[in-house]
VEXTOR-431415 format. One record per atom (N, C-alpha, C): residue in three letters; atom name; chain; x, y, z. Coordinates in steps of 0.02 Angstrom, whole numbers, padded with zeros to 5 digits. Example, Ala and Ser with C-alpha at 12.3 -4.5 7.8 and 13.67 -1.06 7.14 Angstrom:
# residues 2
SITE    r   a  c       u       v       w
SITE  ala   N  A   00660  -00284   00390
SITE  ala  CA  A   00615  -00225   00390
SITE  ala   C  A   00660  -00165   00390
SITE  ser   N  A   00642  -00112   00354
SITE  ser  CA  A   00684  -00053   00357
SITE  ser   C  A   00645   00002   00394
This chain:
# residues 175
SITE    r   a  c       u       v       w
SITE  met   N  A   06939   04441   05549
SITE  met  CA  A   06928   04480   05491
SITE  met   C  A   06931   04436   05432
SITE  val   N  A   06984   04394   05418
SITE  val  CA  A   06983   04345   05380
SITE  val   C  A   06925   04295   05379
SITE  pro   N  A   06898   04274   05417
SITE  pro  CA  A   06841   04231   05410
SITE  pro   C  A   06777   04260   05381
SITE  ala   N  A   06773   04321   05413
SITE  ala  CA  A   06705   04358   05380
SITE  ala   C  A   06717   04384   05307
SITE  ala   N  A   06776   04394   05290
SITE  ala  CA  A   06791   04414   05226
SITE  ala   C  A   06781   04351   05175
SITE  leu   N  A   06817   04285   05200
SITE  leu  CA  A   06793   04221   05165
SITE  leu   C  A   06716   04198   05153
SITE  val   N  A   06685   04214   05199
SITE  val  CA  A   06605   04208   05199
SITE  val   C  A   06591   04263   05158
SITE  phe   N  A   06605   04329   05152
SITE  phe  CA  A   06575   04381   05114
SITE  phe   C  A   06586   04358   05031
SITE  tyr   N  A   06661   04342   05028
SITE  tyr  CA  A   06665   04329   04942
SITE  tyr   C  A   06642   04260   04938
SITE  ala   N  A   06619   04211   04970
SITE  ala  CA  A   06586   04154   04962
SITE  ala   C  A   06509   04156   04943
SITE  leu   N  A   06488   04223   04968
SITE  leu  CA  A   06428   04239   04958
SITE  leu   C  A   06414   04285   04900
SITE  met   N  A   06460   04316   04880
SITE  met  CA  A   06481   04353   04831
SITE  met   C  A   06482   04310   04755
SITE  phe   N  A   06518   04261   04768
SITE  phe  CA  A   06524   04211   04718
SITE  phe   C  A   06454   04174   04700
SITE  gly   N  A   06423   04157   04758
SITE  gly  CA  A   06368   04130   04759
SITE  gly   C  A   06309   04168   04722
SITE  gly   N  A   06307   04239   04730
SITE  gly  CA  A   06278   04280   04697
SITE  gly   C  A   06268   04293   04635
SITE  ala   N  A   06340   04291   04605
SITE  ala  CA  A   06359   04291   04533
SITE  ala   C  A   06345   04223   04507
SITE  leu   N  A   06356   04169   04529
SITE  leu  CA  A   06310   04122   04493
SITE  leu   C  A   06239   04111   04482
SITE  leu   N  A   06203   04138   04537
SITE  leu  CA  A   06134   04149   04539
SITE  leu   C  A   06113   04190   04474
SITE  trp   N  A   06155   04244   04469
SITE  trp  CA  A   06134   04312   04427
SITE  trp   C  A   06142   04280   04355
SITE  ala   N  A   06199   04235   04348
SITE  ala  CA  A   06222   04213   04268
SITE  ala   C  A   06170   04157   04244
SITE  ser   N  A   06157   04118   04297
SITE  ser  CA  A   06104   04073   04295
SITE  ser   C  A   06032   04099   04259
SITE  leu   N  A   06017   04159   04288
SITE  leu  CA  A   05962   04183   04278
SITE  leu   C  A   05969   04235   04213
SITE  thr   N  A   06023   04255   04190
SITE  thr  CA  A   06031   04296   04126
SITE  thr   C  A   06067   04250   04085
SITE  thr   N  A   06135   04267   04075
SITE  thr  CA  A   06172   04249   04019
SITE  thr   C  A   06177   04170   04014
SITE  gly   N  A   06168   04133   04075
SITE  gly  CA  A   06180   04052   04085
SITE  gly   C  A   06240   04040   04091
SITE  ser   N  A   06292   04090   04090
SITE  ser  CA  A   06361   04066   04087
SITE  ser   C  A   06403   04118   04128
SITE  leu   N  A   06435   04096   04177
SITE  leu  CA  A   06465   04147   04225
SITE  leu   C  A   06550   04151   04195
SITE  phe   N  A   06568   04107   04175
SITE  phe  CA  A   06645   04083   04165
SITE  phe   C  A   06664   04104   04093
SITE  thr   N  A   06621   04115   04050
SITE  thr  CA  A   06631   04141   03985
SITE  thr   C  A   06594   04196   03956
SITE  ala   N  A   06635   04226   03918
SITE  ala  CA  A   06613   04298   03895
SITE  ala   C  A   06547   04283   03851
SITE  pro   N  A   06500   04329   03838
SITE  pro  CA  A   06432   04318   03800
SITE  pro   C  A   06465   04295   03721
SITE  gly   N  A   06434   04252   03684
SITE  gly  CA  A   06444   04225   03624
SITE  gly   C  A   06488   04169   03619
SITE  gln   N  A   06530   04160   03686
SITE  gln  CA  A   06579   04095   03686
SITE  gln   C  A   06546   04038   03714
SITE  ile   N  A   06563   03983   03672
SITE  ile  CA  A   06530   03918   03693
SITE  ile   C  A   06587   03899   03752
SITE  pro   N  A   06544   03880   03802
SITE  pro  CA  A   06598   03857   03863
SITE  pro   C  A   06645   03800   03851
SITE  gly   N  A   06713   03813   03861
SITE  gly  CA  A   06756   03772   03836
SITE  gly   C  A   06783   03781   03774
SITE  glu   N  A   06751   03802   03731
SITE  glu  CA  A   06768   03822   03656
SITE  glu   C  A   06832   03882   03662
SITE  gly   N  A   06875   03866   03633
SITE  gly  CA  A   06927   03931   03627
SITE  gly   C  A   06961   03940   03696
SITE  leu   N  A   06948   03903   03742
SITE  leu  CA  A   06975   03898   03810
SITE  leu   C  A   07064   03885   03792
SITE  arg   N  A   07108   03927   03811
SITE  arg  CA  A   07170   03911   03811
SITE  arg   C  A   07207   03925   03880
SITE  pro   N  A   07206   03875   03921
SITE  pro  CA  A   07226   03883   03983
SITE  pro   C  A   07298   03915   03991
SITE  leu   N  A   07344   03886   03960
SITE  leu  CA  A   07414   03919   03976
SITE  leu   C  A   07420   03994   03938
SITE  arg   N  A   07392   03997   03883
SITE  arg  CA  A   07388   04084   03859
SITE  arg   C  A   07355   04112   03911
SITE  asp   N  A   07298   04097   03940
SITE  asp  CA  A   07262   04137   03987
SITE  asp   C  A   07292   04154   04058
SITE  thr   N  A   07325   04105   04072
SITE  thr  CA  A   07360   04095   04133
SITE  thr   C  A   07412   04160   04117
SITE  gly   N  A   07460   04153   04072
SITE  gly  CA  A   07504   04192   04060
SITE  gly   C  A   07490   04260   04042
SITE  ala   N  A   07415   04277   04011
SITE  ala  CA  A   07406   04342   04016
SITE  ala   C  A   07390   04370   04074
SITE  gly   N  A   07360   04332   04121
SITE  gly  CA  A   07348   04361   04186
SITE  gly   C  A   07401   04367   04217
SITE  leu   N  A   07454   04340   04213
SITE  leu  CA  A   07530   04331   04257
SITE  leu   C  A   07572   04403   04225
SITE  leu   N  A   07548   04416   04167
SITE  leu  CA  A   07589   04471   04147
SITE  leu   C  A   07549   04530   04154
SITE  ala   N  A   07482   04532   04159
SITE  ala  CA  A   07448   04588   04173
SITE  ala   C  A   07479   04592   04260
SITE  ala   N  A   07463   04551   04303
SITE  ala  CA  A   07482   04558   04362
SITE  ala   C  A   07532   04584   04377
SITE  phe   N  A   07590   04556   04352
SITE  phe  CA  A   07674   04580   04357
SITE  phe   C  A   07673   04659   04323
SITE  phe   N  A   07631   04671   04281
SITE  phe  CA  A   07639   04752   04270
SITE  phe   C  A   07622   04785   04319
SITE  val   N  A   07556   04764   04338
SITE  val  CA  A   07527   04809   04386
SITE  val   C  A   07562   04825   04478
SITE  ile   N  A   07595   04764   04477
SITE  ile  CA  A   07637   04759   04542
SITE  ile   C  A   07684   04795   04535
SITE  phe   N  A   07727   04796   04473
SITE  phe  CA  A   07779   04836   04460
SITE  phe   C  A   07754   04914   04472
SITE  ile   N  A   07701   04927   04430
SITE  ile  CA  A   07669   04994   04430
SITE  ile   C  A   07672   05019   04501
SITE  ser   N  A   07628   04982   04541
SITE  ser  CA  A   07610   04999   04621
SITE  ser   C  A   07674   04994   04658
SITE  arg   N  A   07720   04957   04645
SITE  arg  CA  A   07780   04972   04688
SITE  arg   C  A   07819   05032   04662
SITE  glu   N  A   07825   05058   04595
SITE  glu  CA  A   07862   05112   04589
SITE  glu   C  A   07823   05182   04602
SITE  leu   N  A   07759   05163   04596
SITE  leu  CA  A   07722   05238   04631
SITE  leu   C  A   07733   05236   04709
SITE  thr   N  A   07744   05184   04744
SITE  thr  CA  A   07737   05180   04809
SITE  thr   C  A   07797   05209   04836
SITE  arg   N  A   07851   05203   04781
SITE  arg  CA  A   07925   05208   04800
SITE  arg   C  A   07939   05284   04785
SITE  arg   N  A   07906   05308   04739
SITE  arg  CA  A   07930   05379   04703
SITE  arg   C  A   07870   05436   04727
SITE  thr   N  A   07815   05415   04750
SITE  thr  CA  A   07759   05464   04767
SITE  thr   C  A   07737   05464   04838
SITE  gly   N  A   07720   05524   04865
SITE  gly  CA  A   07697   05509   04930
SITE  gly   C  A   07632   05516   04939
SITE  trp   N  A   07582   05507   04884
SITE  trp  CA  A   07523   05491   04887
SITE  trp   C  A   07507   05408   04890
SITE  ala   N  A   07558   05372   04848
SITE  ala  CA  A   07543   05313   04850
SITE  ala   C  A   07581   05285   04898
SITE  ala   N  A   07627   05312   04938
SITE  ala  CA  A   07658   05282   04998
SITE  ala   C  A   07600   05293   05041
SITE  gly   N  A   07581   05347   05056
SITE  gly  CA  A   07511   05362   05106
SITE  gly   C  A   07461   05295   05099
SITE  leu   N  A   07450   05300   05037
SITE  leu  CA  A   07388   05240   05019
SITE  leu   C  A   07412   05169   05059
SITE  ala   N  A   07470   05157   05039
SITE  ala  CA  A   07488   05094   05054
SITE  ala   C  A   07496   05089   05127
SITE  arg   N  A   07514   05144   05163
SITE  arg  CA  A   07516   05140   05237
SITE  arg   C  A   07455   05141   05267
SITE  ala   N  A   07399   05174   05233
SITE  ala  CA  A   07332   05185   05265
SITE  ala   C  A   07303   05111   05256
SITE  leu   N  A   07316   05085   05194
SITE  leu  CA  A   07276   05016   05191
SITE  leu   C  A   07309   04966   05235
SITE  gly   N  A   07371   04966   05242
SITE  gly  CA  A   07410   04918   05298
SITE  gly   C  A   07386   04933   05369
SITE  glu   N  A   07367   04985   05390
SITE  glu  CA  A   07340   05014   05463
SITE  glu   C  A   07265   04973   05453
SITE  leu   N  A   07229   04987   05408
SITE  leu  CA  A   07168   04968   05400
SITE  leu   C  A   07149   04884   05411
SITE  leu   N  A   07202   04850   05369
SITE  leu  CA  A   07202   04789   05372
SITE  leu   C  A   07241   04742   05429
SITE  gly   N  A   07272   04793   05446
SITE  gly  CA  A   07315   04750   05498
SITE  gly   C  A   07366   04710   05482
SITE  arg   N  A   07409   04676   05537
SITE  arg  CA  A   07460   04619   05505
SITE  arg   C  A   07422   04562   05484
SITE  leu   N  A   07436   04532   05435
SITE  leu  CA  A   07409   04467   05396
SITE  leu   C  A   07471   04442   05406
SITE  ser   N  A   07456   04343   05412
SITE  ser  CA  A   07511   04302   05390
SITE  ser   C  A   07514   04296   05308
SITE  leu   N  A   07553   04272   05287
SITE  leu  CA  A   07567   04247   05211
SITE  leu   C  A   07514   04201   05189
SITE  thr   N  A   07476   04160   05239
SITE  thr  CA  A   07424   04117   05220
SITE  thr   C  A   07368   04158   05215
SITE  glu   N  A   07353   04204   05265
SITE  glu  CA  A   07298   04245   05267
SITE  glu   C  A   07289   04286   05200
SITE  cys   N  A   07352   04316   05182
SITE  cys  CA  A   07360   04358   05123
SITE  cys   C  A   07341   04322   05062
SITE  trp   N  A   07364   04259   05050
SITE  trp  CA  A   07348   04219   05001
SITE  trp   C  A   07264   04199   05000
SITE  leu   N  A   07242   04173   05055
SITE  leu  CA  A   07172   04157   05060
SITE  leu   C  A   07113   04210   05042
SITE  leu   N  A   07140   04285   05067
SITE  leu  CA  A   07102   04331   05045
SITE  leu   C  A   07124   04343   04966
SITE  ala   N  A   07171   04340   04934
SITE  ala  CA  A   07181   04335   04871
SITE  ala   C  A   07142   04306   04824
SITE  val   N  A   07141   04229   04844
SITE  val  CA  A   07112   04190   04812
SITE  val   C  A   07028   04202   04818
SITE  ala   N  A   07005   04205   04874
SITE  ala  CA  A   06943   04226   04880
SITE  ala   C  A   06907   04278   04845
SITE  ser   N  A   06945   04338   04867
SITE  ser  CA  A   06929   04388   04830
SITE  ser   C  A   06919   04394   04761
SITE  ser   N  A   06967   04359   04716
SITE  ser  CA  A   06983   04357   04647
SITE  ser   C  A   06930   04314   04616
SITE  leu   N  A   06908   04264   04653
SITE  leu  CA  A   06868   04214   04625
SITE  leu   C  A   06786   04252   04648
SITE  gly   N  A   06780   04282   04690
SITE  gly  CA  A   06709   04317   04717
SITE  gly   C  A   06703   04383   04666
SITE  glu   N  A   06761   04432   04666
SITE  glu  CA  A   06744   04486   04626
SITE  glu   C  A   06743   04471   04540
SITE  glu   N  A   06789   04436   04528
SITE  glu  CA  A   06776   04420   04449
SITE  glu   C  A   06726   04384   04438
SITE  ala   N  A   06699   04346   04464
SITE  ala  CA  A   06640   04307   04459
SITE  ala   C  A   06575   04365   04458
SITE  leu   N  A   06589   04398   04497
SITE  leu  CA  A   06515   04456   04508
SITE  leu   C  A   06539   04509   04457
SITE  phe   N  A   06594   04554   04446
SITE  phe  CA  A   06613   04590   04407
SITE  phe   C  A   06621   04588   04333
SITE  arg   N  A   06647   04537   04301
SITE  arg  CA  A   06669   04518   04259
SITE  arg   C  A   06624   04461   04232
SITE  gly   N  A   06612   04406   04257
SITE  gly  CA  A   06572   04353   04240
SITE  gly   C  A   06497   04370   04228
SITE  ala   N  A   06486   04399   04277
SITE  ala  CA  A   06395   04405   04294
SITE  ala   C  A   06388   04489   04257
SITE  leu   N  A   06399   04524   04286
SITE  leu  CA  A   06397   04601   04277
SITE  leu   C  A   06409   04637   04208
SITE  gln   N  A   06483   04623   04186
SITE  gln  CA  A   06509   04655   04132
SITE  gln   C  A   06461   04631   04066
SITE  pro   N  A   06452   04566   04061
SITE  pro  CA  A   06400   04554   04001
SITE  pro   C  A   06325   04601   03988
SITE  gln   N  A   06313   04605   04060
SITE  gln  CA  A   06250   04656   04053
SITE  gln   C  A   06255   04717   04045
SITE  val   N  A   06303   04747   04079
SITE  val  CA  A   06318   04820   04072
SITE  val   C  A   06369   04839   04037
SITE  gly   N  A   06415   04803   04010
SITE  gly  CA  A   06475   04825   03977
SITE  gly   C  A   06540   04831   04014
SITE  leu   N  A   06598   04845   03985
SITE  leu  CA  A   06662   04851   04008
SITE  leu   C  A   06672   04915   04053
SITE  val   N  A   06636   04979   04030
SITE  val  CA  A   06649   05044   04063
SITE  val   C  A   06609   05030   04127
SITE  ala   N  A   06535   05023   04124
SITE  ala  CA  A   06494   05016   04181
SITE  ala   C  A   06524   04983   04231
SITE  ala   N  A   06547   04919   04207
SITE  ala  CA  A   06563   04863   04263
SITE  ala   C  A   06622   04888   04286
SITE  ser   N  A   06674   04918   04264
SITE  ser  CA  A   06746   04939   04286
SITE  ser   C  A   06721   04999   04334
SITE  leu   N  A   06680   05052   04315
SITE  leu  CA  A   06660   05110   04373
SITE  leu   C  A   06624   05071   04430
SITE  ile   N  A   06589   05026   04439
SITE  ile  CA  A   06553   05006   04492
SITE  ile   C  A   06602   04952   04516
SITE  phe   N  A   06649   04923   04494
SITE  phe  CA  A   06708   04892   04522
SITE  phe   C  A   06749   04936   04579
SITE  gly   N  A   06767   04985   04546
SITE  gly  CA  A   06793   05044   04581
SITE  gly   C  A   06743   05081   04639
SITE  leu   N  A   06686   05079   04626
SITE  leu  CA  A   06644   05119   04678
SITE  leu   C  A   06632   05058   04730
SITE  ala   N  A   06646   04989   04724
SITE  ala  CA  A   06642   04943   04771
SITE  ala   C  A   06700   04943   04820
SITE  his   N  A   06753   04984   04790
SITE  his  CA  A   06813   04982   04819
SITE  his   C  A   06819   05061   04873
SITE  phe   N  A   06765   05092   04857
SITE  phe  CA  A   06761   05151   04902
SITE  phe   C  A   06762   05160   04972
SITE  val   N  A   06818   05193   04994
SITE  val  CA  A   06808   05195   05067
SITE  val   C  A   06814   05277   05089
SITE  pro   N  A   06767   05308   05115
SITE  pro  CA  A   06770   05378   05122
SITE  pro   C  A   06813   05413   05177
SITE  arg   N  A   06870   05393   05152
SITE  arg  CA  A   06930   05424   05188
SITE  arg   C  A   06975   05445   05128
SITE  arg   N  A   06992   05516   05152
SITE  arg  CA  A   07025   05551   05096
SITE  arg   C  A   07084   05514   05083
SITE  asp   N  A   07127   05486   05126
SITE  asp  CA  A   07207   05442   05111
SITE  asp   C  A   07179   05373   05076
SITE  leu   N  A   07126   05359   05076
SITE  leu  CA  A   07099   05292   05025
SITE  leu   C  A   07067   05311   04964
SITE  met   N  A   07058   05377   04941
SITE  met  CA  A   07035   05380   04874
SITE  met   C  A   07067   05354   04831
SITE  pro   N  A   07141   05369   04827
SITE  pro  CA  A   07174   05338   04765
SITE  pro   C  A   07162   05265   04747
SITE  trp   N  A   07150   05240   04811
SITE  trp  CA  A   07139   05165   04807
SITE  trp   C  A   07056   05149   04761
SITE  thr   N  A   07018   05200   04761
SITE  thr  CA  A   06963   05191   04708
SITE  thr   C  A   06978   05204   04643
SITE  leu   N  A   07028   05252   04634
SITE  leu  CA  A   07034   05267   04557
SITE  leu   C  A   07091   05218   04539
SITE  phe   N  A   07111   05183   04568
SITE  phe  CA  A   07166   05130   04558
SITE  phe   C  A   07118   05075   04540
SITE  ser   N  A   07073   05060   04581
SITE  ser  CA  A   07025   04998   04574
SITE  ser   C  A   06995   05012   04495
SITE  val   N  A   06964   05060   04491
SITE  val  CA  A   06930   05083   04422
SITE  val   C  A   06978   05056   04363
SITE  ala   N  A   07044   05083   04373
SITE  ala  CA  A   07091   05067   04320
SITE  ala   C  A   07108   04987   04322
SITE  ala   N  A   07095   04952   04370
SITE  ala  CA  A   07118   04870   04378
SITE  ala   C  A   07054   04853   04349
SITE  gly   N  A   06996   04870   04357
SITE  gly  CA  A   06933   04860   04317
SITE  gly   C  A   06941   04855   04248
SITE  phe   N  A   06960   04913   04220
SITE  phe  CA  A   06962   04900   04144
SITE  phe   C  A   07020   04854   04134
SITE  leu   N  A   07063   04853   04164
SITE  leu  CA  A   07118   04791   04141
SITE  leu   C  A   07095   04720   04134
SITE  leu   N  A   07051   04710   04205
SITE  leu  CA  A   07032   04641   04212
SITE  leu   C  A   06975   04628   04163
SITE  gly   N  A   06929   04687   04161
SITE  gly  CA  A   06875   04682   04106
SITE  gly   C  A   06901   04667   04034
SITE  ala   N  A   06970   04695   04020
SITE  ala  CA  A   06988   04696   03948
SITE  ala   C  A   07007   04626   03939
SITE  leu   N  A   07039   04596   03991
SITE  leu  CA  A   07070   04521   04000
SITE  leu   C  A   07008   04472   03974
SITE  phe   N  A   06948   04502   04017
SITE  phe  CA  A   06895   04435   03998
SITE  phe   C  A   06869   04447   03928
SITE  glu   N  A   06861   04497   03908
SITE  glu  CA  A   06842   04515   03845
SITE  glu   C  A   06892   04479   03790
SITE  ala   N  A   06969   04493   03800
SITE  ala  CA  A   07017   04478   03743
SITE  ala   C  A   07016   04393   03759
SITE  thr   N  A   07004   04355   03814
SITE  thr  CA  A   07008   04298   03812
SITE  thr   C  A   06965   04262   03790
SITE  gly   N  A   06900   04295   03828
SITE  gly  CA  A   06826   04264   03821
SITE  gly   C  A   06819   04212   03871
SITE  asn   N  A   06843   04221   03938
SITE  asn  CA  A   06837   04178   03999
SITE  asn   C  A   06882   04215   04047
SITE  leu   N  A   06867   04180   04104
SITE  leu  CA  A   06875   04222   04167
SITE  leu   C  A   06940   04195   04208
SITE  ile   N  A   06995   04145   04167
SITE  ile  CA  A   07052   04131   04197
SITE  ile   C  A   07107   04184   04191
SITE  ala   N  A   07116   04227   04142
SITE  ala  CA  A   07154   04273   04152
SITE  ala   C  A   07138   04337   04208
SITE  pro   N  A   07072   04361   04213
SITE  pro  CA  A   07058   04416   04265
SITE  pro   C  A   07074   04384   04322
SITE  ile   N  A   07050   04308   04340
SITE  ile  CA  A   07062   04277   04404
SITE  ile   C  A   07120   04278   04422
SITE  val   N  A   07161   04259   04377
SITE  val  CA  A   07249   04244   04392
SITE  val   C  A   07264   04323   04405
SITE  ala   N  A   07269   04370   04366
SITE  ala  CA  A   07286   04428   04384
SITE  ala   C  A   07275   04448   04447
SITE  his   N  A   07199   04453   04465
SITE  his  CA  A   07168   04479   04523
SITE  his   C  A   07205   04448   04584
SITE  met   N  A   07211   04372   04582
SITE  met  CA  A   07242   04353   04623
SITE  met   C  A   07310   04362   04638
SITE  val   N  A   07355   04368   04592
SITE  val  CA  A   07419   04384   04603
SITE  val   C  A   07440   04447   04628
SITE  ile   N  A   07398   04501   04610
SITE  ile  CA  A   07405   04576   04626
SITE  ile   C  A   07379   04572   04696
SITE  asn   N  A   07334   04552   04699
SITE  asn  CA  A   07310   04550   04785
SITE  asn   C  A   07351   04510   04830
SITE  gly   N  A   07374   04449   04807
SITE  gly  CA  A   07416   04427   04857
SITE  gly   C  A   07490   04447   04877
SITE  val   N  A   07502   04470   04817
SITE  val  CA  A   07583   04506   04819
SITE  val   C  A   07570   04582   04853
SITE  asn   N  A   07522   04616   04839
SITE  asn  CA  A   07512   04677   04864
SITE  asn   C  A   07484   04669   04940
SITE  leu   N  A   07448   04624   04949
SITE  leu  CA  A   07428   04625   05015
SITE  leu   C  A   07484   04594   05069
SITE  arg   N  A   07527   04567   05044
SITE  arg  CA  A   07584   04543   05088
SITE  arg   C  A   07622   04593   05108
SITE  ala   N  A   07642   04643   05048
SITE  ala  CA  A   07679   04700   05044
SITE  ala   C  A   07649   04742   05104
SITE  ile   N  A   07591   04760   05098
SITE  ile  CA  A   07570   04830   05137
SITE  ile   C  A   07555   04799   05215
SITE  thr   N  A   07531   04732   05228
SITE  thr  CA  A   07531   04721   05287
SITE  thr   C  A   07574   04687   05331
SITE  arg   N  A   07641   04698   05313
SITE  arg  CA  A   07707   04677   05349
SITE  arg   C  A   07743   04728   05399
């Protein structure tokens, strides 16, 4: 599963690069931003980490306190199977780069925050009742990641947030 996912995310990233080159011309910065100008790597990384820790905290508390979130974690864990620490982080890096490039870098400048967040959620739709909360969680995460992109003007914060959320949560649900 992991090798196929890595190829999928590489293709997603390549598609985002192609799309951005044909439309806005820039994949890594928000419209109106000059590439490299206003880039503040420490601030943007910090914003991504802060957002990630907030989402991870909320995820853990919901899983601990509610039946539906505990059921979602179990269902996702069963769907994914056991993953090693390395596999969790490989998937986290690949998914954050591919998805943020496509949904925030290429799509959001064309359709806006709301539409990009809804499409992001739909991309995480699995037609199983026990996985429906994942779609809703993904829409909310899409809004957060999109807001980070708009606030910082680049993809650093959303990529960092997405990577840490996926890495930590994947490890928790696949053990």
